[in-house]
C-alpha positions as CSV (number, residue, x, y, z in Angstrom):
1,M,9.5,-52.7,16.3
2,R,10.3,-50.7,19.5
3,V,10.0,-51.8,23.0
4,V,10.0,-49.6,26.1
5,P,9.6,-50.2,29.8
6,L,5.8,-50.4,30.5
7,L,5.9,-47.8,33.2
8,A,7.4,-45.3,30.7
9,C,5.1,-45.9,27.8
10,L,3.1,-42.7,28.1
11,A,5.9,-40.4,29.3
12,L,8.6,-41.4,26.9
13,F,7.0,-40.4,23.7
14,T,6.0,-36.8,24.3
15,A,7.9,-34.0,22.7
16,S,8.8,-32.6,26.0
17,A,10.0,-35.8,27.6
18,S,13.6,-36.3,28.7
19,A,15.6,-39.2,27.2
20,Q,15.6,-42.6,28.8
21,E,18.2,-45.2,27.8
22,A,16.8,-47.5,25.1
23,V,18.0,-50.0,22.6
24,S,16.5,-51.0,19.2
25,L,17.9,-53.9,17.1
26,G,17.6,-54.4,13.4
27,S,19.3,-56.8,10.9
28,R,22.9,-57.2,12.1
29,F,23.0,-53.8,13.6
30,G,21.5,-51.8,16.5
31,C,21.1,-48.3,17.9
32,G,20.9,-47.0,21.4
33,L,19.5,-43.8,23.0
34,T,21.6,-42.3,25.8
35,E,20.3,-40.5,28.8
36,E,21.9,-37.3,27.3
37,G,19.6,-37.6,24.3
38,T,22.2,-38.7,21.8
39,V,22.3,-41.8,19.6
40,R,24.9,-44.5,19.1
41,C,24.8,-47.3,16.6
42,W,26.8,-50.5,15.9
43,G,27.1,-53.5,13.7
44,R,26.7,-53.7,10.0
45,C,27.0,-50.2,8.4
46,D,27.2,-50.9,4.6
47,D,24.0,-49.0,3.9
48,G,24.5,-46.2,6.2
49,Q,22.4,-47.8,9.0
50,C,25.0,-46.8,11.6
51,G,24.3,-43.1,10.8
52,S,27.9,-42.2,10.3
53,E,30.8,-42.6,7.9
54,G,33.1,-45.6,8.3
55,G,33.0,-49.4,8.2
56,N,31.2,-51.8,10.5
57,A,31.3,-50.9,14.2
58,R,31.8,-53.6,16.8
59,T,31.0,-51.1,19.6
60,P,28.5,-48.2,19.7
61,R,29.6,-45.3,17.6
62,P,28.1,-41.8,17.9
63,V,25.6,-40.7,15.3
64,P,26.6,-37.1,14.4
65,G,24.2,-34.2,14.3
66,L,21.6,-35.7,16.7
67,D,20.8,-34.3,20.1
68,D,17.6,-33.7,22.2
69,V,16.4,-37.1,21.0
70,T,13.5,-38.6,23.0
71,Q,12.9,-41.9,21.0
72,I,14.7,-44.1,18.5
73,D,13.6,-47.1,16.4
74,V,15.2,-49.1,13.7
75,G,13.9,-51.2,10.8
76,F,15.7,-53.9,8.8
77,G,18.4,-51.6,7.5
78,F,17.5,-48.0,8.6
79,G,16.9,-46.0,11.7
80,C,15.0,-42.9,12.8
81,A,15.1,-40.6,15.8
82,L,12.3,-38.4,17.2
83,R,13.7,-35.1,18.6
84,G,12.2,-32.9,21.3
85,D,10.9,-30.4,18.7
86,G,8.6,-33.0,17.2
87,T,10.7,-33.6,14.0
88,V,11.8,-37.1,12.8
89,W,15.3,-37.7,11.4
90,C,16.2,-40.9,9.5
91,W,19.3,-42.6,8.0
92,G,20.4,-45.8,6.3
93,D,18.9,-47.7,3.4
94,N,16.3,-46.0,1.2
95,G,15.5,-48.7,-1.3
96,W,11.8,-48.4,-0.4
97,L,11.8,-44.7,0.3
98,Q,11.7,-45.4,4.0
99,L,13.8,-42.3,4.7
100,G,10.9,-40.2,3.5
101,V,12.7,-38.8,0.5
102,E,13.3,-39.7,-3.2
103,G,16.4,-39.6,-5.3
104,V,18.9,-41.2,-2.8
105,E,19.7,-44.9,-2.3
106,E,21.0,-44.5,1.2
107,R,22.1,-41.9,3.8
108,T,25.1,-42.2,6.1
109,E,23.9,-39.3,8.2
110,P,20.5,-38.3,9.7
111,A,18.3,-35.9,7.8
112,P,14.7,-34.8,8.6
113,V,11.7,-36.4,7.0
114,P,10.0,-33.6,5.1
115,G,6.6,-32.7,6.4
116,L,6.8,-34.5,9.7
117,T,6.2,-32.1,12.5
118,E,4.5,-32.2,15.9
119,V,5.3,-35.9,16.2
120,A,4.8,-37.7,19.5
121,E,5.9,-41.2,18.6
122,I,7.5,-43.2,15.8
123,A,7.3,-46.9,15.0
124,L,9.4,-48.5,12.2
125,G,8.6,-51.7,10.3
126,G,11.0,-53.7,8.1
127,F,10.9,-51.2,5.2
128,H,8.4,-48.6,6.3
129,G,7.9,-46.0,9.0
130,C,4.9,-44.6,10.8
131,A,4.5,-41.6,13.1
132,R,1.8,-40.5,15.6
133,R,1.3,-36.8,15.7
134,Q,0.3,-35.0,18.9
135,N,-3.2,-34.6,17.6
136,G,-3.5,-38.4,17.2
137,Q,-3.1,-38.6,13.4
138,V,-1.1,-41.6,12.2
139,L,1.1,-41.1,9.1
140,C,3.1,-43.8,7.3
141,W,5.7,-43.8,4.4
142,G,8.0,-46.2,2.7
143,N,7.1,-49.7,1.4
144,N,3.4,-50.5,0.7
145,G,3.8,-53.9,-0.8
146,H,1.5,-55.4,1.8
147,G,-0.6,-52.3,2.5
148,E,1.7,-51.1,5.3
149,L,0.8,-47.5,4.5
150,G,-2.9,-48.1,4.5
151,A,-2.8,-47.1,0.9
152,P,-4.3,-48.8,-2.2
153,A,-2.5,-51.6,-4.0
154,S,-1.7,-49.2,-6.8
155,V,0.8,-47.6,-4.5
156,D,4.0,-49.7,-4.4
157,K,6.0,-47.3,-2.2
158,R,5.8,-43.7,-1.2
159,A,8.2,-41.2,0.3
160,E,5.6,-38.7,1.5
161,P,4.1,-39.4,5.0
162,R,0.3,-39.5,4.6
163,V,-2.5,-40.1,7.1
164,V,-3.7,-43.7,7.5
165,P,-7.6,-43.7,7.2
166,R,-10.0,-45.5,9.6
167,V,-7.7,-45.4,12.6
168,G,-9.1,-42.6,14.7
169,R,-7.1,-40.5,17.1
170,A,-4.3,-42.7,18.1
171,T,-2.7,-42.9,21.6
172,E,-0.1,-45.7,20.9
173,L,1.6,-47.0,17.8
174,W,3.4,-50.1,16.8
175,S,4.9,-51.5,13.5
176,G,5.8,-55.0,12.4
177,Q,7.8,-56.0,9.4
178,Y,5.0,-55.7,7.0
179,N,2.1,-54.2,9.1
180,A,1.3,-51.7,11.8
181,C,-1.2,-51.2,14.6
182,A,-2.5,-48.2,16.6
183,E,-4.6,-47.9,19.7
184,N,-7.2,-45.1,19.5
185,R,-8.8,-43.0,22.3
186,R,-11.6,-45.5,22.6
187,G,-9.2,-48.2,23.5
188,Q,-9.6,-50.0,20.2
189,I,-6.5,-51.5,18.5
190,R,-6.7,-51.3,14.7
191,C,-4.1,-53.0,12.5
192,W,-3.4,-52.9,8.8
193,G,-1.0,-54.4,6.2
194,D,0.0,-58.0,5.8
195,S,-2.5,-60.4,7.4
196,S,-1.5,-63.6,5.6
197,Y,-1.6,-65.3,9.1
198,V,-4.4,-63.0,10.5
199,Q,-1.7,-61.1,12.3
200,S,-3.4,-57.8,11.5
201,G,-6.6,-58.8,13.2
202,T,-8.6,-60.1,10.2
203,R,-10.8,-63.2,10.5
204,R,-9.5,-64.5,7.2
205,R,-6.0,-64.5,5.6
206,D,-5.5,-61.2,3.7
207,R,-2.2,-60.0,2.1
208,R,-3.4,-56.4,2.2
209,A,-5.7,-55.7,5.1
210,R,-7.3,-52.3,5.7
211,P,-7.3,-51.0,9.2
212,T,-9.2,-53.7,11.2
213,R,-10.1,-53.9,14.8
214,L,-8.2,-56.5,16.8
215,R,-10.7,-58.7,18.6
216,F,-9.5,-58.1,22.2
217,R,-11.2,-56.6,25.2
218,G,-8.9,-55.3,27.9
219,E,-6.3,-52.7,28.8
220,V,-3.1,-53.0,26.9
221,A,0.2,-51.9,28.5
222,S,2.5,-52.7,25.6
223,M,2.6,-54.5,22.3
224,S,5.2,-55.8,19.8
225,I,4.4,-57.2,16.3
226,A,6.5,-59.2,13.9
227,S,6.1,-60.4,10.3
228,N,3.7,-63.3,11.0
229,H,2.4,-62.7,14.6
230,G,1.8,-60.2,17.3
231,C,1.8,-60.1,21.1
232,L,0.5,-57.7,23.7
233,V,1.0,-57.3,27.4
234,T,-2.0,-56.4,29.5
235,T,-2.0,-54.0,32.4
236,E,-2.3,-57.1,34.6
237,G,0.9,-58.6,33.2
238,E,-0.6,-61.2,31.0
239,L,1.1,-62.0,27.6
240,R,-1.2,-62.7,24.8
241,C,-0.3,-63.6,21.2
242,W,-2.0,-64.2,17.8
243,G,-1.2,-64.9,14.2
244,S,1.1,-67.7,13.1
245,N,2.2,-70.3,15.5
246,V,4.8,-71.9,13.2
247,Y,7.7,-70.8,15.5
248,G,5.8,-71.6,18.8
249,A,4.7,-68.0,19.3
250,H,1.6,-69.0,21.2
251,G,2.7,-72.3,22.8
252,G,-0.6,-73.8,21.6
253,T,-1.4,-76.6,19.2
254,E,-3.1,-74.7,16.4
255,P,-1.1,-73.3,13.5
256,I,-2.9,-70.0,13.5
257,Y,-4.8,-68.0,16.1
258,D,-7.1,-65.1,15.1
259,T,-7.5,-63.7,18.6
260,P,-4.9,-63.1,21.3
261,Q,-4.1,-66.2,23.2
262,R,-2.6,-66.1,26.7
263,I,0.8,-67.6,27.2
264,E,0.1,-69.5,30.4
265,E,3.7,-70.2,31.3
266,L,4.5,-66.5,32.0
267,S,2.9,-64.1,34.5
268,D,3.7,-60.6,35.7
269,V,5.3,-59.8,32.3
270,R,7.0,-56.4,32.4
271,A,8.4,-56.1,28.9
272,F,8.2,-58.0,25.6
273,S,9.9,-57.8,22.2
274,T,9.6,-59.9,19.0
275,R,11.0,-60.1,15.5
276,S,10.1,-62.4,12.6
277,E,11.0,-65.7,14.2
278,N,11.8,-65.3,17.9
279,M,10.7,-63.4,20.9
280,C,11.7,-62.6,24.5
281,A,9.7,-61.5,27.6
282,V,10.8,-60.1,31.0
283,S,9.0,-61.8,33.9
284,E,10.1,-61.5,37.6
285,G,13.5,-60.2,36.4
286,R,14.2,-63.1,34.2
287,V,14.4,-62.9,30.4
288,H,12.5,-65.8,28.7
289,C,13.1,-66.4,25.0
290,W,11.5,-68.8,22.5
291,G,11.1,-69.3,18.8
292,V,13.7,-70.1,16.2
293,N,17.1,-70.7,17.8
294,R,19.4,-70.6,14.8
295,Q,22.9,-71.6,15.8
296,H,21.7,-71.5,19.4
297,H,21.8,-67.7,19.3
298,L,19.0,-67.4,22.0
299,F,21.2,-69.3,24.4
300,V,18.3,-71.2,26.0
301,P,17.8,-74.9,25.9
302,T,16.7,-76.1,22.4
303,E,13.8,-78.5,22.5
304,E,12.5,-81.4,20.5
305,M,11.7,-79.4,17.4
306,G,15.3,-79.1,16.4
307,Q,16.1,-75.4,16.1
308,V,12.7,-74.2,17.5
309,V,12.3,-73.5,21.2
310,I,8.5,-74.0,21.7
311,H,8.2,-72.8,25.3
312,P,9.6,-69.7,27.0
313,S,13.0,-70.6,28.4
314,A,15.1,-68.5,30.8
315,V,18.4,-67.0,29.6
316,P,21.1,-68.0,32.1
317,G,22.8,-65.3,34.0
318,L,20.0,-62.7,34.0
319,S,17.8,-62.1,37.1
320,D,17.4,-58.4,37.3
321,A,16.1,-57.4,33.8
322,T,13.6,-54.6,33.4
323,D,13.4,-54.4,29.6
324,V,14.3,-56.4,26.5
325,S,14.9,-55.8,22.8
326,V,15.0,-58.5,20.1
327,G,16.7,-58.2,16.7
328,W,17.0,-60.5,13.7
329,S,20.1,-62.1,15.3
330,A,20.9,-60.5,18.7
331,Q,19.1,-59.7,21.9
332,C,19.7,-57.0,24.6
333,A,18.2,-56.5,28.0
334,R,18.3,-53.6,30.5
335,R,19.4,-54.5,34.0
336,E,17.9,-52.9,37.1
337,S,21.4,-52.3,38.4
338,G,22.0,-50.1,35.3
339,G,23.1,-50.5,31.7
340,W,22.2,-52.9,28.9
341,V,23.7,-56.4,28.2
342,C,23.6,-58.1,24.8
343,W,24.1,-61.6,23.4
344,G,23.5,-63.6,20.2
345,R,24.9,-64.0,16.7
346,N,27.7,-61.5,16.2
347,A,28.1,-61.2,12.4
348,D,29.4,-57.8,11.5
349,G,29.5,-56.9,15.2
350,A,25.7,-57.1,15.6
351,V,25.9,-57.6,19.4
352,G,27.8,-54.4,19.9
353,V,30.0,-55.5,22.8
354,G,33.4,-55.4,21.0
355,S,33.8,-59.1,20.5
356,R,35.1,-60.6,17.3
357,E,33.7,-64.1,18.1
358,A,30.9,-65.4,15.8
359,M,28.7,-65.8,18.9
360,V,28.4,-63.9,22.2
361,E,27.2,-66.7,24.4
362,T,26.5,-64.8,27.6
363,P,24.8,-61.5,28.3
364,T,27.7,-59.0,28.0
365,P,27.6,-55.3,29.0
366,L,27.0,-52.9,26.1
367,P,29.8,-50.2,26.2
368,W,28.2,-46.8,25.7
């Protein structure tokens, strides 16, 4: 679910890398990584997803006990941090064992995932987590209801991180709500988990796909996957999407695409992020969003399909964006001039800018 600036993709996720500001958004909450390697979270905190004691937080609140953090990611109601020593620390809801432990319903403070060491990258789905070790192994834990762990159907959920077979030595890793993908050293992208809309690269619909090669030839700079679709950015700045087109993900006329289709309306794409129903891309400094626009939370012109924006539309007031992060209800963008701005539905303080309004209608600075 993570998004990082394309130029930092390789450098950011090594154990020796210094921290770079980043934002990851979940369901009515979000977390940010500061340049000092600390973590702050905001929004809904009832399941411990803010990583600290206390009620909901309308502005970023420090997560205690975390330093030397090089990467963060959040799922539907939990978060994890990768530290410089290669360990992974998680907090929040544990209903599907997504914290990597048994016997607890939730955690309000971070704790290490047992057995996860020498990790170079993490990627969280809705209710599962995956990690890429420095040797290229991919391990997953948590919910396996759709095969997210690469495990047999007899495994409903699992706390212990185990190696996903048939992936090879991975160099990049991504997770969607019910699936995951990894690129190996041969440049092949293999996906597994829910492929009901062929979003895991299968030719036919499959609710529990084993690791399957995505039919795409080219160099991938970044990728983001959601519950029903996925999109990748090539090194040439093209945005290509596949899977369900119900929410206008591909801009085409077919309901499902089993191979990545180019979004012709955008070029020179520098960053991209998606969740289950909507998505945003950065092109020439502008943030373009499309998909489901419930209660107008994308703040782009709504088109003829009622609440669905079927073409990428620019968010007013942003012309110097370098990165973007999409949540279930809010969006944030990094500005070239420095800092992050956020907007969208603000239930439980999900936007994180201190407002008590139900909607934050313009990109507003995130107070660190």
